C-alpha positions as CSV (number, residue, x, y, z in Angstrom):
1,M,9.1,6.6,18.0
2,N,12.1,4.8,16.5
3,A,9.7,2.6,14.5
4,P,9.6,3.1,10.7
5,R,7.1,5.7,9.7
6,I,3.8,4.4,8.2
7,P,3.4,4.9,4.4
8,V,0.5,7.0,3.3
9,V,-1.0,6.8,-0.3
10,L,-3.0,9.9,-1.3
11,L,-5.7,9.0,-3.9
12,T,-7.2,11.9,-5.8
13,G,-9.1,12.6,-8.9
14,F,-12.1,14.7,-10.0
15,L,-15.7,13.6,-9.4
16,G,-16.5,10.5,-11.3
17,A,-13.0,9.7,-12.4
18,G,-13.0,6.3,-11.0
19,K,-11.3,6.6,-7.6
20,T,-13.6,4.2,-5.7
21,T,-13.4,1.6,-8.4
22,L,-9.6,1.7,-8.3
23,L,-9.7,1.6,-4.5
24,N,-11.8,-1.6,-4.6
25,R,-9.3,-3.2,-7.0
26,L,-6.4,-2.2,-4.7
27,L,-8.1,-3.5,-1.5
28,N,-8.8,-6.9,-3.1
29,R,-5.0,-7.5,-3.4
30,P,-3.4,-9.7,-0.8
31,D,-0.6,-7.3,-0.4
32,M,-3.1,-4.6,0.6
33,A,-4.2,-6.3,3.8
34,D,-3.7,-4.4,7.0
35,T,-4.7,-1.1,5.4
36,L,-6.4,1.8,7.0
37,V,-8.6,3.6,4.4
38,I,-9.8,7.1,5.1
39,I,-12.5,8.3,2.7
40,N,-13.5,12.0,2.5
41,E,-16.9,12.7,1.2
42,Y,-18.6,16.1,0.5
43,G,-22.1,16.7,1.7
44,D,-24.3,15.4,4.5
45,A,-25.3,12.1,2.7
46,A,-22.1,10.1,2.6
47,L,-22.2,7.0,0.4
48,D,-18.7,6.3,-0.9
49,H,-17.5,4.4,2.2
50,R,-20.5,2.0,1.8
51,L,-19.3,1.3,-1.8
52,V,-15.8,0.1,-0.8
53,T,-15.4,-3.6,-0.4
54,H,-12.7,-4.7,2.0
55,A,-11.3,-7.6,4.0
56,P,-11.9,-8.0,7.7
57,E,-8.3,-7.0,8.3
58,Q,-8.9,-3.7,6.6
59,V,-10.4,-0.7,8.3
60,V,-12.5,1.9,6.4
61,T,-13.4,5.2,8.1
62,E,-15.0,8.3,6.7
63,L,-14.7,12.0,7.1
64,A,-18.1,13.3,5.9
65,G,-19.7,16.7,5.6
66,G,-16.9,18.7,4.2
67,C,-13.8,18.7,2.1
68,V,-10.7,17.2,3.6
69,C,-8.6,20.0,2.1
70,C,-10.3,22.7,4.2
71,A,-13.1,22.2,6.8
72,L,-12.0,18.7,7.7
73,R,-8.3,19.1,7.6
74,G,-8.3,19.1,11.4
75,D,-10.4,16.0,11.5
76,L,-8.0,14.2,9.2
77,A,-5.1,15.2,11.5
78,Q,-7.0,14.0,14.5
79,T,-7.9,10.7,12.8
80,L,-4.2,10.1,12.0
81,R,-3.0,11.0,15.5
82,E,-5.6,8.7,17.1
83,A,-5.3,5.8,14.6
84,H,-2.7,3.9,16.6
85,W,-5.0,3.2,19.5
86,R,-8.4,3.8,17.8
87,F,-7.8,1.1,15.2
88,A,-6.0,-1.4,17.4
89,R,-6.7,-5.0,18.3
90,D,-5.3,-6.7,21.4
91,G,-3.1,-3.7,22.0
92,R,-1.5,-3.9,18.5
93,R,-2.0,-1.4,15.7
94,Q,-4.3,-3.0,13.1
95,F,-2.8,-1.4,10.0
96,E,0.6,-1.0,8.3
97,R,-0.3,1.5,5.6
98,V,-2.9,4.3,5.0
99,V,-4.8,5.2,1.9
100,I,-6.6,8.5,1.9
101,E,-9.2,9.0,-0.8
102,T,-10.1,12.7,-1.1
103,T,-13.3,14.1,-2.5
104,G,-13.3,14.9,-6.1
105,L,-13.4,18.6,-5.3
106,A,-10.2,18.6,-3.1
107,D,-7.0,20.5,-3.7
108,P,-4.4,17.9,-2.5
109,A,-1.9,20.6,-1.3
110,P,-3.4,21.1,2.2
111,V,-3.6,17.4,2.8
112,L,0.0,17.0,1.8
113,R,0.8,19.9,4.2
114,T,-0.9,18.1,7.0
115,L,1.2,15.0,6.4
116,A,4.4,16.9,6.2
117,T,4.0,19.3,9.0
118,G,1.1,18.2,11.3
119,P,2.0,17.8,15.0
120,R,2.8,14.2,15.8
121,I,1.9,13.2,12.2
122,A,5.2,13.8,10.3
123,E,6.9,11.8,13.0
124,R,4.7,8.7,12.5
125,Y,3.7,8.9,8.8
126,R,5.4,9.4,5.5
127,L,3.9,10.2,2.1
128,A,4.6,7.2,-0.1
129,C,2.9,8.4,-3.3
130,T,0.2,10.6,-4.7
131,L,-2.1,8.9,-7.2
132,T,-4.5,10.9,-9.4
133,V,-7.2,9.2,-11.4
134,V,-8.1,10.8,-14.7
135,D,-11.2,9.9,-16.8
136,A,-10.0,9.3,-20.4
137,F,-13.4,10.2,-21.8
138,Q,-14.1,13.4,-19.8
139,G,-10.5,14.4,-18.8
140,E,-9.9,17.2,-21.3
141,A,-13.3,18.8,-20.7
142,T,-12.9,18.5,-17.0
143,L,-9.5,20.2,-17.1
144,A,-10.8,23.0,-19.2
145,A,-13.7,23.7,-16.7
146,Q,-12.5,22.6,-13.3
147,P,-9.4,24.2,-11.6
148,E,-9.4,21.5,-8.9
149,A,-8.6,18.9,-11.5
150,L,-5.5,20.8,-12.6
151,L,-4.3,21.0,-9.0
152,Q,-4.8,17.2,-8.6
153,I,-2.8,16.5,-11.7
154,A,0.0,18.8,-10.8
155,A,0.4,17.1,-7.4
156,A,0.5,13.6,-8.8
157,D,3.5,11.2,-8.7
158,R,1.4,8.8,-10.9
159,L,-1.4,9.6,-13.3
160,L,-3.8,6.7,-13.6
161,I,-5.9,7.0,-16.7
162,A,-9.3,5.2,-16.3
163,K,-12.0,4.3,-18.8
164,T,-9.8,4.2,-21.8
165,D,-12.2,1.6,-23.2
166,R,-14.8,4.4,-23.5
167,A,-12.6,6.8,-25.4
168,A,-11.3,6.7,-29.0
169,P,-7.5,6.1,-29.3
170,A,-6.9,9.6,-30.6
171,Q,-8.8,11.0,-27.6
172,V,-6.6,9.0,-25.2
173,A,-3.4,10.1,-27.0
174,A,-4.5,13.8,-26.9
175,L,-5.2,13.5,-23.1
176,Q,-1.8,11.8,-22.5
177,A,0.0,14.6,-24.3
178,L,-1.9,17.2,-22.3
179,L,-1.1,15.4,-19.0
180,G,2.5,15.2,-20.1
181,R,2.7,19.0,-20.5
182,L,0.9,19.7,-17.3
183,N,3.0,17.2,-15.2
184,P,6.0,16.0,-17.2
185,F,7.5,13.8,-14.5
186,A,4.4,11.9,-13.4
187,Q,4.3,8.4,-14.7
188,Q,1.1,7.6,-16.7
189,T,-0.7,4.3,-16.3
190,D,-3.6,3.0,-18.4
191,L,-5.7,1.2,-15.8
192,Q,-7.5,-0.8,-18.5
193,A,-4.3,-2.1,-20.1
194,E,-1.9,-2.6,-17.1
195,A,-2.3,-4.8,-14.1
196,L,-2.1,-3.3,-10.7
197,T,1.2,-4.0,-8.9
198,P,2.6,-2.9,-5.5
199,A,4.9,-0.5,-7.5
200,L,1.8,1.5,-8.3
201,L,1.8,2.7,-4.7
202,T,5.4,4.1,-4.8
203,P,6.7,7.1,-6.7
204,P,8.8,6.6,-9.9
205,G,12.4,6.1,-8.8
206,T,13.9,8.6,-11.2
207,L,13.0,11.9,-12.7
208,R,11.8,11.1,-16.3
209,L,11.2,14.2,-18.3
210,R,9.3,13.9,-21.6
211,S,10.6,15.9,-24.6
212,L,7.5,17.9,-25.4
213,P,6.9,21.0,-27.5
214,P,5.8,24.1,-25.7
215,P,2.0,24.5,-25.4
216,A,0.2,26.4,-28.1
217,P,-0.8,30.0,-27.2
218,E,-4.4,29.1,-27.3
219,Q,-4.1,26.2,-25.0
220,A,-6.0,26.5,-21.7
221,H,-4.6,26.5,-18.2
222,A,-1.6,28.9,-18.8
223,V,0.5,26.2,-17.1
224,R,4.1,25.8,-17.9
225,S,6.9,23.3,-16.9
226,D,10.4,24.6,-16.6
227,S,13.4,22.3,-16.1
228,F,16.8,23.4,-14.7
229,T,20.0,21.2,-14.8
230,V,23.4,21.4,-13.1
231,D,26.1,18.9,-14.2
232,A,28.6,19.4,-11.4
233,P,27.9,18.2,-7.8
234,L,26.2,20.8,-5.7
235,A,27.8,22.2,-2.5
236,P,25.7,21.2,0.5
237,G,25.6,24.8,1.8
238,R,24.3,25.9,-1.6
239,V,21.5,23.3,-1.4
240,Q,20.6,24.4,2.1
241,A,20.4,28.0,1.0
242,W,18.2,27.0,-1.9
243,L,15.8,25.1,0.4
244,D,15.8,28.0,2.9
245,A,14.7,30.3,0.1
246,W,11.5,28.2,-0.6
247,P,9.1,30.8,1.0
248,T,10.2,33.3,-1.6
249,V,8.6,31.3,-4.4
250,A,6.2,29.1,-2.7
251,G,2.4,29.6,-3.1
252,P,-0.6,28.7,-5.2
253,A,1.2,29.7,-8.4
254,L,3.9,27.1,-7.9
255,L,1.8,24.0,-8.4
256,R,4.6,21.5,-8.0
257,M,8.4,21.2,-7.8
258,K,10.4,18.0,-8.0
259,A,14.2,17.8,-7.9
260,V,16.8,15.1,-8.1
261,L,20.0,16.5,-6.6
262,D,23.6,15.5,-7.0
263,I,25.1,16.8,-3.7
264,A,28.9,16.7,-3.1
265,G,29.8,14.1,-0.6
266,E,26.6,12.1,-1.0
267,H,26.8,8.7,-2.8
268,R,23.1,8.6,-3.5
269,A,20.8,11.0,-5.3
270,Q,18.7,13.3,-3.0
271,V,15.0,13.9,-4.0
272,V,13.1,17.0,-2.9
273,H,9.3,17.6,-3.5
274,G,7.3,20.8,-3.1
275,V,3.6,21.4,-3.6
276,Q,2.5,25.0,-3.3
277,H,3.5,26.2,0.2
278,T,4.7,22.8,1.4
279,L,8.4,21.7,1.0
280,Y,9.3,18.2,2.0
281,P,12.7,17.2,3.5
282,P,15.2,15.6,1.1
283,D,14.9,11.8,0.7
284,S,17.4,9.4,-0.9
285,L,17.3,7.2,-4.0
286,D,19.3,3.9,-4.2
287,A,21.3,5.3,-7.1
288,P,23.8,8.1,-7.8
289,A,22.3,11.3,-9.3
290,N,24.9,12.0,-12.1
291,G,23.8,15.6,-12.2
292,S,20.9,17.6,-10.8
293,T,17.6,18.3,-12.3
294,V,14.8,20.6,-11.0
295,V,11.4,20.8,-12.6
296,C,8.8,23.4,-11.6
297,I,5.1,23.3,-12.7
298,T,3.8,26.9,-12.5
299,R,0.8,28.9,-13.4
300,G,1.3,32.7,-13.7
301,I,4.4,32.8,-11.5
302,D,6.9,35.6,-11.9
303,A,9.6,33.9,-14.1
304,T,12.3,36.3,-12.8
305,R,11.6,35.3,-9.2
306,L,11.7,31.6,-10.2
307,T,15.0,32.0,-12.1
308,Q,16.6,33.8,-9.2
309,W,15.6,31.0,-6.8
310,L,17.0,28.3,-9.2
311,D,20.2,30.3,-9.7
312,I,21.0,29.8,-6.0
313,L,22.0,26.2,-6.8
314,H,24.9,27.1,-9.0
315,M,26.0,30.6,-8.0
316,R,29.7,30.9,-7.2
């Protein structure tokens, strides 16, 4: 149990966004050998796992007949718990990383909760990155009509924009601006213009907030992003009290939280992620923080409750 935890990449995106196409591109890379791929399909006739091309060293398994975010969450947990011996060869684990491709109808939050809190799972696995594929041609229309698409975008560390060759430049620019408002710290990548690199499978190293105007009153989604900064180093006890108070604000209305914290006595910045009910333990960056920043992506949350929670960090 002292071995490094196995990195997990969660691949999401609404139906038809291009997840399987991206997955095939990733699996063709030499640095993606020794990968366990878990594909969730909705319905009785599962096809996606048959459309994924992979090398002999790569294992592809499917969870069919339901959505990994609800009915099959237990199956996902069981697959991960059993993977060490189920996908082994000559007594050795056959994979060094895991990619989970969710159905296009999935809310990623319960999957992330399984990774963070599942018995014997959090001890063996760590979330490396959440990737969300967005169709440049259909993205705005999908967001206006499908609440699942919004949840997928809010959970993303990286937003991968596909099919930009099918959309007009103005349409792509409008989608990028919308995505920036919905998730201001997710890094955006044009899959048609940029080559895939291993860095795509890791979260951005720093919190980069875009300077964006507030959404127009008529804009759909009723989603807002609020940022909160503290210049002075934070007292460790104050940070712990802030983390302990997470249940007072956590829930479906808090779509995503990301914080880079400058904690007194720590030489490296501490990063904390939260998605709906799930709060992840702090992790470290290989750089000092130089101040703390917290960003919350919310929909219909009580602003007073959120402010009171954020105030814990700097109350005297």
